[in-house]
C-alpha positions in Angstrom: 66.0 61.2 82.3 67.4 63.7 79.8 68.5 60.8 77.5 64.9 59.4 77.6 63.5 62.8 76.6 66.1 63.0 73.8 65.1 59.5 72.7 61.3 60.2 72.7 61.7 63.6 71.0 63.9 62.0 68.4 61.4 59.3 67.7 58.6 61.9 67.4 60.7 64.1 65.0 61.6 61.1 62.9 58.0 60.1 62.5 56.9 63.7 61.7 59.7 64.0 59.0 58.8 60.6 57.5 55.1 61.5 57.4 55.9 64.9 55.7 58.0 63.2 53.1 55.6 60.4 52.4 52.7 62.8 52.1 54.5 64.3 49.0 54.9 61.0 47.2 52.3 59.9 44.7 51.7 56.4 43.5 50.6 56.5 39.9 50.3 52.9 38.9 50.1 49.7 40.9 50.0 46.2 39.5 50.1 43.3 41.9 52.4 41.3 39.8 56.0 42.4 39.2 57.5 41.3 35.8 61.2 41.0 35.1 62.2 40.0 31.5 58.7 38.7 30.9 59.0 36.5 34.0 56.2 37.0 36.5 58.3 37.2 39.7 55.4 37.7 42.1 53.6 34.6 40.9 56.7 32.5 41.4 57.1 33.9 44.9 53.5 33.1 45.8 54.0 29.6 44.7 57.3 29.2 46.7 55.6 30.8 49.7 52.8 28.2 49.6 55.3 25.4 49.2 57.5 26.5 52.1 54.5 27.2 54.3 53.6 23.5 54.0 57.2 22.6 54.5 57.3 24.8 57.6 54.2 23.1 59.0 55.7 19.7 58.5 59.3 20.5 59.6 59.1 23.5 62.0 62.8 24.5 62.5 64.9 27.6 62.2 66.0 26.9 58.6 62.6 26.5 57.1 61.3 29.5 59.2 64.2 31.6 57.9 63.5 30.6 54.3 59.8 31.4 54.7 60.7 34.8 56.2 63.0 35.6 53.4 60.4 34.6 50.8 57.8 36.8 52.5 60.3 39.7 52.5 61.0 39.2 48.8 57.2 39.0 48.1 56.7 42.4 49.8 59.7 43.9 47.8 58.2 42.6 44.6 54.9 44.3 45.3 56.8 47.6 46.1 58.8 47.2 42.8 55.5 46.9 40.9 54.5 50.4 41.9 55.4 53.7 40.1 56.4 56.5 42.5 56.5 60.2 41.8 57.7 62.9 44.2 55.4 65.9 44.0 56.8 69.4 43.5 58.2 70.9 46.7 60.0 74.1 47.5 63.5 74.1 48.8 62.2 75.3 52.2 59.9 72.3 52.4 62.7 69.9 51.5 65.0 71.4 54.1 62.4 71.3 56.8 61.6 67.6 56.0 65.3 66.6 56.0 66.0 68.5 59.2 63.1 66.9 61.1 63.9 63.4 59.8 67.6 63.4 60.3 67.5 65.6 63.4 65.1 63.1 64.9 67.5 60.2 64.0 70.3 62.1 65.6 68.4 62.8 68.8 67.3 59.2 69.0 70.9 57.9 68.7 72.1 60.5 71.2 69.4 59.3 73.7 70.5 55.7 73.2 74.3 56.4 73.4 74.1 58.7 76.5 71.6 56.5 78.4 74.6 54.4 79.6 76.3 57.6 80.9 73.4 58.4 83.1 73.3 54.9 84.6 76.8 55.3 86.1 
């Protein structure tokens, strides 16, 4: 029971720390298409996603599904790369509190997972 409480408290602290950190990030520009050396990467990924979606409908197996999943992941990464992020000004106390809640939550979550087997015995 104690490990379950550690796990749930760790999840809650991790979420609080992540929300506090993400509330201090500002997205200044966003363009849907990511360009690398004058090559529009996102447009190529959209085209490949459409092609492999049709291939997956025709041949539904693990390989085509895996390729489709990887292409979708690359598409999401290309959208994130097209954004410009800036971290807003924070005092040292705010940064320490954010890091303590986030990493303390991860530690409690892992402690709850690791010690759950000890309570079963």
